[in-house]
C-alpha positions as a printed NumPy array, in Angstrom:
array([[ 139.071,  -86.548,  284.032],
       [ 139.833,  -84.088,  281.274],
       [ 141.607,  -80.708,  281.189],
       [ 141.639,  -78.157,  278.366],
       [ 140.762,  -78.576,  274.714],
       [ 142.801,  -79.577,  271.688],
       [ 141.981,  -78.697,  268.084],
       [ 138.665,  -80.317,  267.174],
       [ 139.138,  -83.256,  264.839],
       [ 136.127,  -84.511,  262.901],
       [ 137.77 ,  -87.433,  261.116],
       [ 138.482,  -90.705,  262.917],
       [ 142.012,  -92.117,  262.682],
       [ 142.825,  -95.762,  263.271],
       [ 145.286,  -95.981,  266.143],
       [ 147.47 ,  -98.679,  267.72 ],
       [ 146.113, -101.238,  270.136],
       [ 147.28 , -103.348,  273.074],
       [ 145.538, -106.517,  274.252],
       [ 146.452, -109.481,  276.369],
       [ 148.208, -112.28 ,  274.48 ],
       [ 145.504, -114.748,  275.44 ],
       [ 143.111, -112.863,  273.129],
       [ 145.454, -112.442,  270.182],
       [ 143.943, -115.321,  268.167],
       [ 140.437, -113.832,  268.15 ],
       [ 139.94 , -111.813,  264.971],
       [ 136.934, -110.734,  262.97 ],
       [ 135.723, -112.843,  260.044],
       [ 135.478, -110.911,  256.757],
       [ 132.982, -111.852,  254.029],
       [ 134.18 , -114.774,  251.906],
       [ 134.867, -114.354,  248.18 ],
       [ 133.112, -117.492,  246.915],
       [ 133.209, -116.719,  243.175],
       [ 136.485, -114.891,  242.53 ],
       [ 135.67 , -114.005,  238.924],
       [ 133.108, -111.753,  237.282],
       [ 129.675, -112.393,  238.837],
       [ 127.947, -109.034,  239.479],
       [ 124.477, -108.445,  240.988],
       [ 124.166, -111.991,  242.343],
       [ 120.791, -113.584,  243.05 ],
       [ 120.687, -116.9  ,  244.93 ],
       [ 117.976, -119.494,  245.508],
       [ 118.141, -122.936,  247.066],
       [ 116.283, -125.892,  245.565],
       [ 116.618, -129.155,  247.448],
       [ 120.252, -129.379,  248.522],
       [ 121.588, -127.171,  245.722],
       [ 122.191, -123.429,  245.612],
       [ 121.759, -121.635,  242.292],
       [ 123.362, -118.225,  241.718],
       [ 122.609, -115.898,  238.783],
       [ 124.424, -112.759,  237.666],
       [ 124.474, -109.862,  235.226],
       [ 125.624, -110.857,  231.748],
       [ 129.289, -111.442,  230.942],
       [ 131.279, -113.872,  228.81 ],
       [ 129.245, -116.755,  230.263],
       [ 125.961, -115.677,  228.663],
       [ 122.884, -113.494,  229.036],
       [ 122.183, -114.876,  232.508],
       [ 125.248, -116.667,  233.9  ],
       [ 124.402, -119.33 ,  236.461],
       [ 126.495, -121.325,  238.916],
       [ 125.658, -124.102,  241.359],
       [ 127.004, -125.334,  244.689],
       [ 125.975, -127.533,  247.601],
       [ 127.188, -124.876,  250.057],
       [ 126.979, -121.096,  249.9  ],
       [ 130.716, -120.954,  250.452],
       [ 131.323, -123.209,  247.462],
       [ 132.955, -124.542,  245.507],
       [ 130.754, -123.056,  242.788],
       [ 130.5  , -124.564,  239.309],
       [ 129.501, -122.425,  236.338],
       [ 126.707, -123.847,  234.164],
       [ 125.247, -123.084,  230.738],
       [ 123.492, -119.753,  230.081],
       [ 120.127, -119.814,  231.902],
       [ 118.536, -117.49 ,  229.289],
       [ 120.098, -118.353,  225.923],
       [ 117.425, -116.383,  224.007],
       [ 116.081, -112.996,  225.104],
       [ 112.516, -111.901,  224.478],
       [ 111.891, -110.647,  220.947],
       [ 111.597, -107.1  ,  222.322],
       [ 115.179, -107.076,  223.674],
       [ 118.63 , -106.639,  222.196],
       [ 121.61 , -108.477,  223.674],
       [ 124.634, -107.346,  225.62 ],
       [ 122.916, -105.478,  228.462],
       [ 121.142, -108.185,  230.466],
       [ 121.325, -107.062,  234.077],
       [ 120.456, -108.136,  237.617],
       [ 118.441, -111.36 ,  237.171],
       [ 116.077, -112.662,  239.837],
       [ 114.82 , -116.255,  239.991],
       [ 112.027, -117.512,  242.24 ],
       [ 109.91 , -120.64 ,  242.534],
       [ 106.233, -120.506,  241.61 ],
       [ 103.409, -122.474,  243.218],
       [ 102.941, -124.457,  239.974],
       [ 106.429, -125.982,  240.292],
       [ 107.975, -123.805,  237.582],
       [ 110.589, -121.083,  238.016],
       [ 110.209, -117.397,  237.181],
       [ 113.067, -115.223,  235.949],
       [ 113.015, -111.43 ,  235.947],
       [ 115.744, -109.797,  233.873],
       [ 116.669, -106.359,  232.582],
       [ 117.518, -105.837,  228.912],
       [ 117.566, -103.082,  226.298],
       [ 114.213, -102.483,  224.61 ],
       [ 114.544, -102.2  ,  220.828],
       [ 111.433, -100.025,  220.631],
       [ 112.093,  -97.671,  223.545],
       [ 115.888,  -97.627,  223.515],
       [ 115.994,  -97.965,  227.317],
       [ 116.561, -100.755,  229.809],
       [ 113.315, -102.533,  230.624],
       [ 112.183, -105.549,  232.652],
       [ 111.19 , -108.852,  231.122],
       [ 110.01 , -112.198,  232.463],
       [ 110.763, -115.793,  231.511],
       [ 109.863, -119.239,  232.875],
       [ 111.484, -122.665,  233.027],
       [ 110.831, -126.086,  234.527],
       [ 114.32 , -126.148,  236.101],
       [ 116.271, -123.482,  237.991],
       [ 119.072, -124.087,  235.457],
       [ 116.751, -123.154,  232.605],
       [ 116.678, -122.751,  229.752],
       [ 114.215, -119.976,  230.59 ],
       [ 111.773, -119.006,  227.834],
       [ 110.554, -115.424,  227.551],
       [ 106.953, -114.652,  228.544],
       [ 104.874, -112.59 ,  226.103],
       [ 105.972, -110.528,  223.141],
       [ 107.063, -107.431,  225.054],
       [ 108.673, -106.332,  228.304],
       [ 106.813, -106.672,  231.576],
       [ 107.627, -103.106,  232.706],
       [ 108.985, -100.452,  230.365],
       [ 108.487,  -96.732,  230.924],
       [ 110.812,  -94.785,  228.67 ],
       [ 109.634,  -91.449,  230.081],
       [ 111.232,  -92.299,  233.445],
       [ 114.447,  -93.543,  231.852],
       [ 113.384,  -97.164,  231.67 ],
       [ 113.157,  -99.694,  234.519],
       [ 115.733, -102.08 ,  235.958],
       [ 116.728, -104.333,  238.87 ],
       [ 113.6  , -106.439,  239.363],
       [ 113.217, -108.761,  242.341],
       [ 110.388, -110.901,  243.663],
       [ 108.803, -110.968,  247.114],
       [ 106.069, -113.192,  248.497],
       [ 104.347, -112.032,  251.673],
       [ 103.101, -114.262,  254.467],
       [  99.641, -114.466,  252.901],
       [ 101.098, -115.896,  249.667],
       [ 100.588, -112.71 ,  247.659],
       [ 103.425, -112.052,  245.181],
       [ 105.046, -108.696,  244.467],
       [ 107.627, -107.296,  242.089],
       [ 110.13 , -104.661,  243.2  ],
       [ 112.195, -102.582,  240.793],
       [ 113.942,  -99.279,  240.154],
       [ 112.898,  -96.65 ,  237.651],
       [ 116.109,  -95.689,  235.857],
       [ 115.879,  -91.934,  236.252],
       [ 119.669,  -91.895,  236.362],
       [ 119.659,  -92.604,  232.613],
       [ 117.959,  -89.261,  231.929],
       [ 119.389,  -87.146,  234.753],
       [ 116.314,  -87.415,  236.981],
       [ 115.742,  -88.621,  240.57 ],
       [ 115.176,  -92.336,  240.885],
       [ 112.75 ,  -94.354,  243.   ],
       [ 112.167,  -97.913,  244.148],
       [ 108.727,  -99.332,  243.405],
       [ 106.469, -102.153,  244.613],
       [ 104.057, -103.762,  242.149],
       [ 101.519, -106.432,  243.02 ],
       [ 101.48 , -109.39 ,  240.605],
       [  99.371, -112.505,  240.092],
       [ 100.519, -115.986,  241.116],
       [ 102.332, -116.369,  237.803],
       [ 104.544, -113.379,  238.706],
       [ 104.097, -111.967,  235.209],
       [ 100.61 , -110.417,  235.383],
       [ 100.533, -106.961,  236.958],
       [  97.711, -106.177,  239.387],
       [  96.682, -102.67 ,  240.417],
       [  98.849,  -99.582,  240.666],
       [ 102.477,  -99.543,  241.709],
       [ 103.58 ,  -97.947,  245.021],
       [ 106.689,  -95.818,  245.491],
       [ 108.728,  -97.065,  248.459],
       [ 111.877,  -94.907,  248.434],
       [ 113.539,  -92.088,  246.516],
       [ 117.179,  -90.969,  246.498],
       [ 117.632,  -88.02 ,  248.887],
       [ 120.94 ,  -88.442,  250.757],
       [ 124.471,  -87.241,  249.94 ],
       [ 126.041,  -90.713,  250.181],
       [ 123.562,  -91.979,  247.581],
       [ 125.08 ,  -89.698,  244.923],
       [ 121.706,  -89.659,  243.178],
       [ 121.518,  -93.475,  242.964],
       [ 119.355,  -96.018,  244.77 ],
       [ 118.86 ,  -99.386,  243.095],
       [ 118.836, -103.193,  243.406],
       [ 115.894, -103.497,  245.847],
       [ 115.429, -106.761,  247.744],
       [ 112.696, -107.159,  250.339],
       [ 112.357, -109.58 ,  253.243],
       [ 110.212, -109.74 ,  256.36 ],
       [ 111.545, -110.232,  259.883],
       [ 108.851, -110.615,  262.494],
       [ 106.494, -107.676,  262.082],
       [ 109.009, -105.577,  260.137],
       [ 109.709, -105.329,  256.411],
       [ 113.39 , -104.815,  255.625],
       [ 114.23 , -103.357,  252.214],
       [ 117.863, -103.762,  251.125],
       [ 119.183, -101.612,  248.292],
       [ 122.41 , -100.271,  246.771],
       [ 123.477,  -96.632,  246.685],
       [ 126.153,  -94.571,  244.943],
       [ 128.034,  -95.078,  241.713],
       [ 128.756,  -98.753,  241.125],
       [ 132.138,  -98.128,  239.486],
       [ 134.343,  -97.869,  242.577],
       [ 134.704,  -97.872,  246.348],
       [ 131.691,  -95.597,  246.921],
       [ 129.103,  -98.244,  246.008],
       [ 127.313,  -99.328,  249.19 ],
       [ 124.524, -101.508,  250.526],
       [ 121.945,  -99.895,  252.768],
       [ 118.476, -100.743,  254.035],
       [ 115.186,  -99.227,  255.152],
       [ 112.44 , -100.63 ,  257.373],
       [ 108.689, -100.394,  257.755],
       [ 105.948, -102.085,  259.751],
       [ 103.706, -101.984,  256.658],
       [ 104.467, -103.5  ,  253.26 ],
       [ 103.736, -100.309,  251.367],
       [ 105.56 ,  -98.072,  253.85 ],
       [ 106.465,  -95.522,  254.859],
       [ 110.034,  -96.881,  254.949],
       [ 112.672,  -95.334,  257.2  ],
       [ 116.23 ,  -95.413,  255.903],
       [ 118.996,  -96.663,  258.178],
       [ 121.147,  -93.959,  259.736],
       [ 124.27 ,  -95.486,  258.137],
       [ 124.783,  -97.889,  255.253],
       [ 125.014, -101.56 ,  256.168],
       [ 128.027, -102.347,  253.96 ],
       [ 130.666,  -99.94 ,  252.685],
       [ 134.294, -100.313,  251.705],
       [ 135.145,  -98.569,  254.995],
       [ 132.864, -100.633,  257.294],
       [ 134.387, -103.765,  255.771],
       [ 137.882, -102.345,  256.402],
       [ 138.671, -102.737,  252.698],
       [ 138.065, -106.505,  252.713],
       [ 135.469, -105.874,  249.981],
       [ 135.55 , -102.874,  247.645],
       [ 132.261, -101.313,  246.566],
       [ 129.875, -103.867,  248.138],
       [ 126.479, -103.867,  246.403],
       [ 123.877, -105.761,  244.408],
       [ 122.916, -107.693,  247.53 ],
       [ 120.529, -110.613,  247.925],
       [ 119.228, -112.196,  251.139],
       [ 119.322, -115.947,  251.679],
       [ 116.971, -116.947,  254.492],
       [ 117.21 , -120.475,  255.882],
       [ 116.82 , -122.318,  259.164],
       [ 120.544, -122.857,  259.673],
       [ 121.261, -119.13 ,  259.613],
       [ 120.723, -116.297,  257.172],
       [ 123.311, -114.842,  254.802],
       [ 123.814, -111.786,  252.657],
       [ 125.199, -112.408,  249.168],
       [ 126.654, -109.439,  247.28 ],
       [ 129.331, -108.399,  244.824],
       [ 132.552, -106.442,  245.252],
       [ 135.387, -105.353,  242.997],
       [ 138.264, -107.773,  242.404],
       [ 141.325, -107.927,  240.134],
       [ 142.138, -104.233,  240.347],
       [ 138.542, -103.138,  239.694],
       [ 138.228, -105.127,  236.466],
       [ 135.536, -107.555,  237.682],
       [ 133.003, -107.974,  240.481],
       [ 133.153, -111.237,  242.392],
       [ 130.493, -112.794,  244.627],
       [ 130.841, -112.601,  248.415],
       [ 128.917, -114.269,  251.241],
       [ 128.612, -113.027,  254.828],
       [ 126.664, -114.221,  257.864],
       [ 123.518, -112.162,  258.46 ],
       [ 121.783, -111.78 ,  261.812],
       [ 118.915, -109.743,  263.18 ],
       [ 119.335, -107.44 ,  266.155],
       [ 115.691, -107.396,  267.026],
       [ 114.374, -106.897,  263.501],
       [ 117.357, -104.997,  262.089],
       [ 120.154, -106.525,  259.971],
       [ 123.734, -107.005,  261.153],
       [ 126.381, -108.465,  258.826],
       [ 129.44 , -110.216,  260.197],
       [ 132.627, -108.467,  259.14 ],
       [ 130.967, -105.065,  258.619],
       [ 131.31 , -102.527,  261.425],
       [ 128.21 , -101.541,  263.393],
       [ 128.52 ,  -98.473,  265.603],
       [ 127.238,  -98.415,  269.184],
       [ 127.286,  -95.03 ,  270.907],
       [ 128.884,  -95.38 ,  274.353],
       [ 126.744,  -92.644,  275.916],
       [ 123.647,  -94.743,  275.215],
       [ 125.002,  -97.578,  277.339],
       [ 124.676,  -98.113,  281.084],
       [ 126.935,  -95.678,  282.985],
       [ 128.239,  -96.114,  286.543],
       [ 130.066,  -93.325,  288.364],
       [ 130.685,  -91.484,  285.102],
       [ 128.522,  -89.313,  282.84 ],
       [ 127.759,  -88.32 ,  279.258],
       [ 129.363,  -85.076,  278.051],
       [ 128.281,  -82.974,  275.097],
       [ 130.889,  -82.176,  272.447],
       [ 130.41 ,  -81.24 ,  268.809],
       [ 133.61 ,  -83.053,  267.837],
       [ 132.275,  -86.533,  268.636],
       [ 129.921,  -88.935,  266.911],
       [ 126.303,  -88.02 ,  267.7  ],
       [ 127.54 ,  -85.084,  269.801],
       [ 128.167,  -86.946,  273.065],
       [ 130.819,  -89.084,  274.781],
       [ 131.231,  -90.919,  278.071],
       [ 133.433,  -88.807,  280.351],
       [ 134.579,  -88.765,  283.986],
       [ 135.6  ,  -92.435,  283.946],
       [ 137.961,  -91.435,  286.734],
       [ 137.396,  -93.877,  289.605],
       [ 138.007,  -97.53 ,  290.34 ],
       [ 134.259,  -98.183,  290.121],
       [ 133.683,  -96.089,  286.979],
       [ 132.447,  -98.176,  284.056],
       [ 130.273,  -98.142,  280.948],
       [ 128.347, -101.134,  279.608],
       [ 127.688, -101.215,  275.854],
       [ 125.338, -103.835,  274.424],
       [ 126.442, -105.151,  271.012],
       [ 125.114, -107.802,  268.636],
       [ 126.818, -110.749,  266.915],
       [ 125.142, -112.584,  263.986],
       [ 127.048, -115.768,  264.902],
       [ 129.074, -116.925,  267.88 ],
       [ 132.796, -116.43 ,  267.374],
       [ 135.612, -113.925,  267.022],
       [ 135.035, -110.225,  266.403],
       [ 137.022, -107.005,  266.581],
       [ 135.867, -104.133,  268.776],
       [ 137.062, -100.724,  267.546],
       [ 136.919,  -98.285,  270.469],
       [ 136.862,  -94.547,  269.727],
       [ 138.513,  -92.572,  272.523],
       [ 140.355,  -89.391,  273.501],
       [ 143.106,  -89.162,  276.12 ],
       [ 145.166,  -86.086,  276.961],
       [ 147.128,  -86.668,  280.17 ],
       [ 149.353,  -89.588,  279.306],
       [ 148.641,  -93.124,  278.253],
       [ 145.387,  -94.356,  279.846],
       [ 144.056,  -97.853,  280.373],
       [ 140.692,  -99.561,  280.874],
       [ 139.841, -103.19 ,  281.51 ],
       [ 137.451, -104.777,  279.031],
       [ 135.171, -107.701,  279.838],
       [ 132.611, -109.492,  277.673],
       [ 129.48 , -110.775,  279.396],
       [ 131.257, -110.617,  282.75 ],
       [ 134.053, -112.96 ,  281.695],
       [ 137.83 , -112.694,  281.851],
       [ 139.26 , -109.208,  281.414],
       [ 141.83 , -107.784,  279.029],
       [ 143.561, -104.423,  279.186],
       [ 142.825, -101.785,  276.56 ],
       [ 145.496,  -99.082,  276.241],
       [ 144.787,  -95.585,  274.927],
       [ 147.881,  -93.687,  273.71 ],
       [ 147.865,  -89.982,  274.553],
       [ 146.762,  -88.059,  271.451],
       [ 145.088,  -85.051,  273.111],
       [ 141.555,  -84.259,  274.207],
       [ 138.938,  -83.964,  271.469],
       [ 141.285,  -85.828,  269.104],
       [ 139.198,  -88.953,  268.615],
       [ 141.205,  -92.006,  267.665],
       [ 140.504,  -95.733,  267.659],
       [ 142.108,  -98.69 ,  269.349],
       [ 141.043, -102.273,  268.77 ],
       [ 140.379, -105.226,  271.009],
       [ 139.662, -108.691,  269.648],
       [ 136.798, -110.364,  271.49 ],
       [ 134.797, -113.575,  271.468],
       [ 131.029, -113.02 ,  271.355],
       [ 127.974, -115.202,  271.749],
       [ 125.369, -115.251,  269.001],
       [ 122.912, -112.47 ,  269.763],
       [ 123.349, -109.653,  272.246],
       [ 126.503, -109.255,  274.368],
       [ 127.619, -106.758,  277.003],
       [ 131.038, -105.112,  276.758],
       [ 132.171, -103.341,  279.934],
       [ 134.978, -100.786,  280.004],
       [ 136.202, -100.036,  283.542],
       [ 138.701,  -97.4  ,  284.666],
       [ 142.184,  -98.804,  285.356],
       [ 144.587,  -95.861,  285.321],
       [ 144.8  ,  -92.275,  284.074],
       [ 141.917,  -90.888,  282.058],
       [ 140.197,  -91.502,  278.749],
       [ 136.801,  -90.624,  277.305],
       [ 134.832,  -93.054,  275.122],
       [ 132.883,  -91.977,  272.044],
       [ 131.64 ,  -95.243,  270.551],
       [ 132.424,  -98.92 ,  269.965],
       [ 132.22 , -100.46 ,  266.503],
       [ 131.922, -104.236,  266.179],
       [ 133.017, -105.891,  262.933]])
């Protein structure tokens, strides 16, 4: 039930919550800071039982490297993986390394450095017999270097199911005040011989990108290609990780409606999450990325569980929004309102048998937090909440006025995969806009 209209409020405000005490121990799991010192733009591979992580240059060398027997650490820093840059490059600006195994048993390193001849950041290649290096530069010049487009940065490797290798990278249009794109380039088995023409996959075109898309990383899930990338200025909380998908390697790619990781979706647990890499393995996939630490003076390395809702990524600890009106409705109905997310809410949850089922996804079994966006205008309202038909808890919605969308939280235990959350009328009246699961 709802009567009258309050002032329309576009912004969501976090509100108080009430849950049963038996659920109080269930809380969401934020990404873990596994290297709590400077380690930006991390790239991770696993060789045997050891993980190797590489980062943008800092006081530990051109290509800092660390090792661990578990993604969550402890991590041990090792000697510089690239002690000598290619003759074409000057030191001090060695960015976003990528290491991959080749079929010949050697390891290939892509790195970004400043070209002496062009005066821009360009992409070089190096090889080694060990993932620890030392890597030795390939050729006498950079692999990709187009000064007219501002240079080229952020290389990463991808091998498709047929064994064909590809190189992804960003043209650095940002360096010359131009739009920037992400590119796909076919390469030979050595990873350092270009084949054919490059293909543009994405270009910056959204407000939240602030003119920046970069750090492409590609993986394949079933029949779908998932392209992760960073957006926004890297220097603060606005840096984000997003993704786009396609059923064909060369596109077209469709950008996600919302970014996958932001400071806000992580509830401030990580600031400016970006520079992500995907670690795929049988025991469960993970997303590795950096975030600001030590009062924005360094970027540490974080690890979070990664799952696939169908063929789309979900990261544990980062909110995913599920619109309530798209769920299963019983003795209630969707109502249009411009003040709500996606322009609709679930209304008329007025009867003992009024309920809405919302299907949500969990990358791993365990504890999560459900953030429920609601409006209530005739006193404090209550619903019961069940997960997969199990025991119920009471969710309380303080009266804040109709059209004034606020959030309450309920801590829940979810199975790995898809789960059904049911909100059922208990007393008074509240409308539901969406549920976000972190």
